[in-house]
N, CA, C and O atoms as CSV, one atom per row, in Angstrom:
chain,resi,resn,atom,element,x,y,z
A,1,MET,N,N,265.926,115.518,206.943
A,1,MET,CA,C,264.974,114.622,207.415
A,1,MET,C,C,263.912,115.728,207.434
A,1,MET,O,O,264.176,116.903,207.690
A,2,GLU,N,N,262.512,115.193,207.099
A,2,GLU,CA,C,261.329,116.241,206.986
A,2,GLU,C,C,260.592,115.774,207.889
A,2,GLU,O,O,260.797,114.685,208.427
A,3,THR,N,N,259.575,116.601,208.181
A,3,THR,CA,C,259.003,116.523,209.735
A,3,THR,C,C,257.645,117.206,208.709
A,3,THR,O,O,257.451,118.097,207.883
A,4,ALA,N,N,256.849,115.996,209.490
A,4,ALA,CA,C,254.762,116.398,209.265
A,4,ALA,C,C,254.610,117.237,209.978
A,4,ALA,O,O,254.819,117.267,211.191
A,5,SER,N,N,254.068,118.342,209.009
A,5,SER,CA,C,253.482,119.232,209.481
A,5,SER,C,C,251.660,119.030,209.961
A,5,SER,O,O,250.934,118.139,209.521
A,6,PHE,N,N,251.309,119.938,210.789
A,6,PHE,CA,C,250.057,119.570,210.835
A,6,PHE,C,C,249.159,119.923,209.676
A,6,PHE,O,O,248.188,119.168,209.613
A,7,THR,N,N,249.205,120.992,208.598
A,7,THR,CA,C,248.157,121.351,208.048
A,7,THR,C,C,248.418,119.915,207.193
A,7,THR,O,O,247.463,119.862,206.417
A,8,GLY,N,N,249.068,119.008,207.027
A,8,GLY,CA,C,250.141,117.881,206.110
A,8,GLY,C,C,248.266,116.734,206.915
A,8,GLY,O,O,247.153,116.350,206.557
A,9,PHE,N,N,249.042,116.739,207.901
A,9,PHE,CA,C,247.841,115.714,208.293
A,9,PHE,C,C,246.465,115.852,208.590
A,9,PHE,O,O,245.738,114.898,208.867
A,10,ILE,N,N,245.962,117.486,208.511
A,10,ILE,CA,C,244.594,117.789,208.202
A,10,ILE,C,C,243.619,117.654,206.799
A,10,ILE,O,O,242.417,117.506,206.575
A,11,LYS,N,N,244.769,117.786,206.059
A,11,LYS,CA,C,245.206,117.303,204.334
A,11,LYS,C,C,244.675,115.833,204.389
A,11,LYS,O,O,243.625,115.504,203.837
A,12,THR,N,N,245.454,114.990,205.076
A,12,THR,CA,C,245.449,113.649,204.870
A,12,THR,C,C,244.222,113.072,205.080
A,12,THR,O,O,243.608,112.249,204.401
A,13,LEU,N,N,243.845,113.827,206.513
A,13,LEU,CA,C,242.448,113.350,206.880
A,13,LEU,C,C,241.323,113.698,206.459
A,13,LEU,O,O,240.231,113.229,206.779
A,14,ALA,N,N,241.609,114.721,205.563
A,14,ALA,CA,C,240.303,115.885,204.791
A,14,ALA,C,C,239.773,114.245,203.738
A,14,ALA,O,O,238.650,113.757,203.607
A,15,TYR,N,N,241.131,113.783,203.155
A,15,TYR,CA,C,241.304,113.549,201.816
A,15,TYR,C,C,240.362,111.543,202.450
A,15,TYR,O,O,239.503,111.074,201.703
A,16,ILE,N,N,240.612,111.051,203.279
A,16,ILE,CA,C,239.909,110.174,203.904
A,16,ILE,C,C,238.618,110.336,204.164
A,16,ILE,O,O,237.871,109.447,203.756
A,17,VAL,N,N,238.215,111.122,204.663
A,17,VAL,CA,C,237.298,111.580,204.706
A,17,VAL,C,C,236.127,111.428,203.560
A,17,VAL,O,O,235.179,110.648,203.655
A,18,LEU,N,N,236.287,112.017,202.832
A,18,LEU,CA,C,235.698,112.646,201.656
A,18,LEU,C,C,235.989,111.412,200.837
A,18,LEU,O,O,234.955,111.026,200.292
A,19,PHE,N,N,237.212,110.533,200.514
A,19,PHE,CA,C,236.402,109.268,200.085
A,19,PHE,C,C,235.889,108.395,200.518
A,19,PHE,O,O,235.476,107.532,199.743
A,20,TRP,N,N,235.680,108.234,202.054
A,20,TRP,CA,C,235.030,107.066,202.814
A,20,TRP,C,C,233.347,107.834,202.348
A,20,TRP,O,O,232.316,107.184,202.176
A,21,TYR,N,N,233.467,109.129,202.245
A,21,TYR,CA,C,231.956,109.416,202.239
A,21,TYR,C,C,231.764,109.277,200.477
A,21,TYR,O,O,230.556,109.295,200.237
A,22,LEU,N,N,232.455,109.166,199.402
A,22,LEU,CA,C,232.403,109.104,198.111
A,22,LEU,C,C,231.659,107.149,198.339
A,22,LEU,O,O,230.587,106.584,198.119
A,23,PHE,N,N,233.053,106.760,198.900
A,23,PHE,CA,C,232.461,105.077,198.508
A,23,PHE,C,C,231.105,105.000,199.035
A,23,PHE,O,O,230.186,104.502,198.385
A,24,LYS,N,N,230.973,105.462,200.149
A,24,LYS,CA,C,229.347,105.338,200.736
A,24,LYS,C,C,228.477,105.717,199.635
A,24,LYS,O,O,227.642,104.889,199.269
A,25,PHE,N,N,228.532,106.631,199.162
A,25,PHE,CA,C,227.520,107.162,197.929
A,25,PHE,C,C,227.703,106.615,197.147
A,25,PHE,O,O,226.650,106.857,196.558
A,26,LEU,N,N,228.390,105.745,196.287
A,26,LEU,CA,C,228.565,104.969,195.042
A,26,LEU,C,C,228.116,103.724,195.318
A,26,LEU,O,O,227.496,102.946,194.594
A,27,PHE,N,N,228.632,103.564,196.867
A,27,PHE,CA,C,228.008,102.184,196.955
A,27,PHE,C,C,226.357,101.767,197.130
A,27,PHE,O,O,225.708,100.773,196.804
A,28,ARG,N,N,226.063,102.892,197.732
A,28,ARG,CA,C,224.307,103.250,197.800
A,28,ARG,C,C,223.770,103.159,195.794
A,28,ARG,O,O,223.008,102.479,195.106
A,29,ILE,N,N,224.539,104.066,195.632
A,29,ILE,CA,C,224.145,103.482,193.797
A,29,ILE,C,C,224.123,101.725,193.130
A,29,ILE,O,O,223.214,100.949,192.831
A,30,PHE,N,N,225.134,101.675,193.116
A,30,PHE,CA,C,225.796,100.085,192.979
A,30,PHE,C,C,225.696,98.849,193.514
A,30,PHE,O,O,225.804,97.788,192.898
A,31,ALA,N,N,225.469,99.011,194.776
A,31,ALA,CA,C,224.823,97.817,195.374
A,31,ALA,C,C,223.434,97.083,195.012
A,31,ALA,O,O,223.488,95.856,194.927
A,32,PRO,N,N,222.476,97.575,194.840
A,32,PRO,CA,C,221.225,97.246,194.438
A,32,PRO,C,C,221.173,97.244,193.133
A,32,PRO,O,O,220.133,96.751,192.696
A,33,ILE,N,N,222.106,97.709,192.155
A,33,ILE,CA,C,222.236,96.680,190.817
A,33,ILE,C,C,223.516,95.912,190.945
A,33,ILE,O,O,223.693,95.327,189.876
A,34,LEU,N,N,223.839,95.828,191.226
A,34,LEU,CA,C,224.685,94.678,191.294
A,34,LEU,C,C,224.049,93.276,191.651
A,34,LEU,O,O,223.983,92.269,190.947
A,35,MET,N,N,223.530,93.520,193.138
A,35,MET,CA,C,222.413,92.395,193.600
A,35,MET,C,C,221.612,91.842,193.005
A,35,MET,O,O,221.510,90.618,192.924
A,36,ARG,N,N,220.787,92.804,192.398
A,36,ARG,CA,C,219.752,92.343,191.397
A,36,ARG,C,C,220.075,91.207,190.339
A,36,ARG,O,O,219.491,90.194,189.954
A,37,THR,N,N,221.719,92.077,189.934
A,37,THR,CA,C,222.157,91.348,188.532
A,37,THR,C,C,222.815,89.554,189.379
A,37,THR,O,O,222.956,88.457,188.838
A,38,ALA,N,N,223.010,89.890,190.513
A,38,ALA,CA,C,223.521,88.496,190.647
A,38,ALA,C,C,222.561,87.573,191.168
A,38,ALA,O,O,222.783,86.364,191.234
A,39,VAL,N,N,221.379,88.178,191.580
A,39,VAL,CA,C,220.173,87.182,192.201
A,39,VAL,C,C,219.477,87.266,190.778
A,39,VAL,O,O,218.394,86.745,191.048
A,40,ASN,N,N,219.430,87.522,189.728
A,40,ASN,CA,C,218.893,86.940,188.577
A,40,ASN,C,C,219.383,86.063,188.114
A,40,ASN,O,O,218.630,85.192,187.677
A,41,LYS,N,N,221.070,85.843,187.968
A,41,LYS,CA,C,221.835,85.217,187.659
A,41,LYS,C,C,221.892,83.531,188.283
A,41,LYS,O,O,222.315,82.546,187.677
A,42,LEU,N,N,221.363,83.584,189.580
A,42,LEU,CA,C,221.526,82.649,191.008
A,42,LEU,C,C,220.093,82.113,190.086
A,42,LEU,O,O,220.237,81.026,189.527
A,43,GLN,N,N,218.625,82.875,189.890
A,43,GLN,CA,C,217.547,82.588,189.668
A,43,GLN,C,C,217.225,81.527,188.393
A,43,GLN,O,O,216.449,80.591,188.205
A,44,GLN,N,N,218.415,82.317,187.531
A,44,GLN,CA,C,218.447,81.028,185.848
A,44,GLN,C,C,218.858,79.988,186.726
A,44,GLN,O,O,218.126,79.106,187.176
A,45,LYS,N,N,220.164,80.153,186.961
A,45,LYS,CA,C,220.895,79.138,187.085
A,45,LYS,C,C,219.407,77.915,188.086
A,45,LYS,O,O,219.023,76.825,187.662
A,46,MET,N,N,219.131,78.301,188.811
A,46,MET,CA,C,218.582,77.358,189.684
A,46,MET,C,C,217.052,76.776,188.251
A,46,MET,O,O,216.664,75.637,187.990
A,47,GLN,N,N,216.648,77.955,187.736
A,47,GLN,CA,C,215.792,77.302,186.677
A,47,GLN,C,C,216.300,76.060,185.515
A,47,GLN,O,O,215.822,74.990,185.139
A,48,ASP,N,N,217.279,76.695,185.263
A,48,ASP,CA,C,218.126,75.604,184.283
A,48,ASP,C,C,218.193,74.271,184.633
A,48,ASP,O,O,217.935,73.334,183.877
A,49,GLN,N,N,218.773,74.137,186.562
A,49,GLN,CA,C,219.093,73.117,186.806
A,49,GLN,C,C,217.521,72.753,186.840
A,49,GLN,O,O,217.373,72.074,185.823
A,50,MET,N,N,216.444,72.841,187.397
A,50,MET,CA,C,215.168,72.394,187.433
A,50,MET,C,C,214.780,71.973,186.245
A,50,MET,O,O,214.308,70.838,186.295
A,51,ASN,N,N,214.800,72.544,184.987
A,51,ASN,CA,C,214.482,72.281,183.848
A,51,ASN,C,C,215.193,71.352,183.233
A,51,ASN,O,O,214.510,70.616,182.520
A,52,GLN,N,N,216.754,71.046,183.268
A,52,GLN,CA,C,217.406,69.588,183.207
A,52,GLN,C,C,217.024,68.653,184.297
A,52,GLN,O,O,217.282,67.503,183.942
A,53,GLN,N,N,216.474,68.709,185.565
A,53,GLN,CA,C,216.346,68.001,186.059
A,53,GLN,C,C,215.118,67.097,185.689
A,53,GLN,O,O,215.146,65.896,185.419
A,54,PHE,N,N,213.977,67.978,185.737
A,54,PHE,CA,C,212.221,68.229,184.972
A,54,PHE,C,C,212.851,66.956,183.536
A,54,PHE,O,O,212.418,65.834,183.271
A,55,GLY,N,N,213.991,67.754,182.883
A,55,GLY,CA,C,213.790,67.233,181.409
A,55,GLY,C,C,213.913,65.105,181.835
A,55,GLY,O,O,213.191,64.243,181.334
A,56,GLN,N,N,214.991,64.896,182.805
A,56,GLN,CA,C,215.683,63.660,183.010
A,56,GLN,C,C,214.776,63.132,183.695
A,56,GLN,O,O,215.122,61.956,183.807
A,57,GLN,N,N,213.872,63.272,184.196
A,57,GLN,CA,C,212.758,62.733,185.254
A,57,GLN,C,C,211.613,61.886,184.137
A,57,GLN,O,O,211.148,60.751,184.241
A,58,SER,N,N,211.363,63.065,182.932
A,58,SER,CA,C,210.380,62.829,181.852
A,58,SER,C,C,210.511,61.742,181.138
A,58,SER,O,O,209.642,60.912,180.870
A,59,ASN,N,N,212.366,61.775,180.626
A,59,ASN,CA,C,212.822,60.683,180.000
A,59,ASN,C,C,212.589,59.376,180.857
A,59,ASN,O,O,212.150,58.338,180.361
A,60,TYR,N,N,212.904,59.513,182.107
A,60,TYR,CA,C,212.772,58.286,182.499
A,60,TYR,C,C,211.691,57.832,182.844
A,60,TYR,O,O,211.631,56.606,182.752
A,61,THR,N,N,210.623,58.428,183.282
A,61,THR,CA,C,209.191,57.930,183.198
A,61,THR,C,C,208.197,57.442,182.180
A,61,THR,O,O,207.103,56.882,182.244
A,62,ASN,N,N,209.088,57.918,181.090
A,62,ASN,CA,C,208.867,57.707,179.325
A,62,ASN,C,C,209.389,56.274,179.483
A,62,ASN,O,O,208.664,55.326,179.781
A,63,GLN,N,N,210.371,56.216,179.315
A,63,GLN,CA,C,211.586,55.022,179.412
A,63,GLN,C,C,210.943,53.502,180.531
A,63,GLN,O,O,211.270,52.345,180.269
A,64,SER,N,N,210.196,53.803,181.503
A,64,SER,CA,C,209.841,53.020,182.328
A,64,SER,C,C,208.708,52.877,182.020
A,64,SER,O,O,208.171,52.025,182.728
A,65,SER,N,N,207.852,53.445,181.053
A,65,SER,CA,C,206.629,53.327,181.023
A,65,SER,C,C,206.662,52.259,179.571
A,65,SER,O,O,205.783,51.401,179.512
A,66,ASN,N,N,207.515,52.332,178.624
A,66,ASN,CA,C,207.623,51.594,177.924
A,66,ASN,C,C,207.918,50.181,177.978
A,66,ASN,O,O,207.415,49.224,177.388
A,67,ALA,N,N,209.149,50.303,179.094
A,67,ALA,CA,C,209.466,49.086,179.573
A,67,ALA,C,C,208.059,48.336,180.224
A,67,ALA,O,O,207.660,47.327,179.644
A,68,GLN,N,N,207.347,48.805,181.369
A,68,GLN,CA,C,206.247,48.683,181.372
A,68,GLN,C,C,205.192,47.507,180.758
A,68,GLN,O,O,204.682,46.461,181.161
A,69,ASN,N,N,205.185,48.194,179.741
A,69,ASN,CA,C,204.167,47.835,178.544
A,69,ASN,C,C,205.005,46.478,177.843
A,69,ASN,O,O,204.372,45.467,177.540
A,70,ASP,N,N,206.085,46.554,177.684
A,70,ASP,CA,C,206.916,45.281,177.101
A,70,ASP,C,C,206.934,43.960,178.067
A,70,ASP,O,O,206.563,42.850,177.685
A,71,GLU,N,N,207.310,44.186,179.073
A,71,GLU,CA,C,207.507,43.051,180.417
A,71,GLU,C,C,206.288,43.126,181.101
A,71,GLU,O,O,205.660,44.185,181.120
A,72,PRO,N,N,205.796,41.898,181.789
A,72,PRO,CA,C,205.485,42.336,183.262
A,72,PRO,C,C,206.266,42.725,183.833
A,72,PRO,O,O,207.296,43.176,183.331
A,73,LYS,N,N,205.965,42.665,185.408
A,73,LYS,CA,C,206.554,43.509,186.647
A,73,LYS,C,C,206.837,42.289,186.666
A,73,LYS,O,O,206.159,41.396,186.158
A,74,LYS,N,N,208.444,42.095,187.589
A,74,LYS,CA,C,208.523,41.278,188.553
A,74,LYS,C,C,208.091,41.350,189.918
A,74,LYS,O,O,207.527,42.439,190.026
A,75,MET,N,N,208.072,40.859,190.807
A,75,MET,CA,C,207.609,40.498,192.179
A,75,MET,C,C,209.550,40.293,192.742
A,75,MET,O,O,210.098,39.231,192.450
A,76,PRO,N,N,210.053,40.970,193.216
A,76,PRO,CA,C,211.489,41.735,194.689
A,76,PRO,C,C,211.489,40.000,194.911
A,76,PRO,O,O,210.539,39.262,194.649
A,77,ASN,N,N,212.624,39.643,195.383
A,77,ASN,CA,C,212.233,38.457,195.829
A,77,ASN,C,C,212.774,39.040,197.279
A,77,ASN,O,O,213.325,40.097,197.588
A,78,GLU,N,N,212.326,37.752,198.107
A,78,GLU,CA,C,212.116,37.730,199.803
A,78,GLU,C,C,213.220,38.364,200.179
A,78,GLU,O,O,214.088,38.114,199.342
A,79,LYS,N,N,213.793,39.343,201.359
A,79,LYS,CA,C,215.035,39.037,201.715
A,79,LYS,C,C,214.870,38.315,202.991
A,79,LYS,O,O,213.836,38.043,203.601
A,80,LYS,N,N,216.365,38.007,203.327
A,80,LYS,CA,C,216.887,37.344,203.575
A,80,LYS,C,C,216.933,37.944,205.205
A,80,LYS,O,O,216.973,39.167,205.336
A,81,ILE,N,N,216.926,37.065,206.451
A,81,ILE,CA,C,217.339,37.390,207.492
A,81,ILE,C,C,218.380,37.185,208.083
A,81,ILE,O,O,218.532,36.003,208.390
A,82,VAL,N,N,219.312,37.977,208.426
A,82,VAL,CA,C,220.694,38.172,208.689
A,82,VAL,C,C,221.384,37.407,209.953
A,82,VAL,O,O,222.280,36.572,210.080
A,83,GLY,N,N,220.463,38.157,210.868
A,83,GLY,CA,C,220.404,37.481,212.409
A,83,GLY,C,C,219.009,37.930,213.122
A,83,GLY,O,O,217.867,37.930,212.662
A,84,GLU,N,N,219.531,38.341,214.501
A,84,GLU,CA,C,218.735,38.627,215.708
A,84,GLU,C,C,218.958,39.691,216.134
A,84,GLU,O,O,220.031,40.293,216.111
A,85,TYR,N,N,217.937,40.029,216.573
A,85,TYR,CA,C,217.388,41.463,217.179
A,85,TYR,C,C,218.275,41.229,219.076
A,85,TYR,O,O,217.667,40.494,219.854
A,86,VAL,N,N,219.312,41.745,219.462
A,86,VAL,CA,C,219.917,41.638,220.671
A,86,VAL,C,C,219.601,43.255,221.254
A,86,VAL,O,O,219.927,44.296,220.685
A,87,ASP,N,N,218.926,43.129,222.457
A,87,ASP,CA,C,218.007,44.169,223.227
A,87,ASP,C,C,219.265,44.296,224.467
A,87,ASP,O,O,219.388,43.401,225.303
A,88,PHE,N,N,220.255,45.646,224.458
A,88,PHE,CA,C,221.222,45.993,225.322
A,88,PHE,C,C,220.849,47.296,226.342
A,88,PHE,O,O,220.425,48.389,225.966
A,89,GLU,N,N,221.127,46.874,227.750
A,89,GLU,CA,C,220.784,47.020,228.465
A,89,GLU,C,C,221.889,48.034,229.586
A,89,GLU,O,O,222.905,47.369,229.788
A,90,GLU,N,N,221.937,49.022,230.124
A,90,GLU,CA,C,222.796,50.031,230.208
A,90,GLU,C,C,222.865,49.707,231.869
A,90,GLU,O,O,221.923,49.594,232.653
A,91,ILE,N,N,224.200,49.608,232.104
A,91,ILE,CA,C,224.726,48.874,233.017
A,91,ILE,C,C,224.960,49.983,234.028
A,91,ILE,O,O,225.855,50.547,233.398
A,92,ASP,N,N,224.825,50.703,235.108
A,92,ASP,CA,C,225.199,52.014,236.281
A,92,ASP,C,C,225.638,51.348,237.615
A,92,ASP,O,O,225.948,52.047,238.580
């Protein structure tokens, strides 16, 4: 059976510290680039949604303006009263 040596432990600890600092260094380089691309994608998606919504709204207003020219606007029917208003009081 093999036993762990002190030099092997120090070597493993050195590798862990080296990889940790390498990871931090690379993260500082690539994180802003990744964040910029993610924000640009999100901004483009929101812009597309706004354009799509604006296009639907303009089509709706064009259709409704054409419909108003063709037919006179009808008055809405009066709403029926369903019931009475009852005011409840709390009992202590």
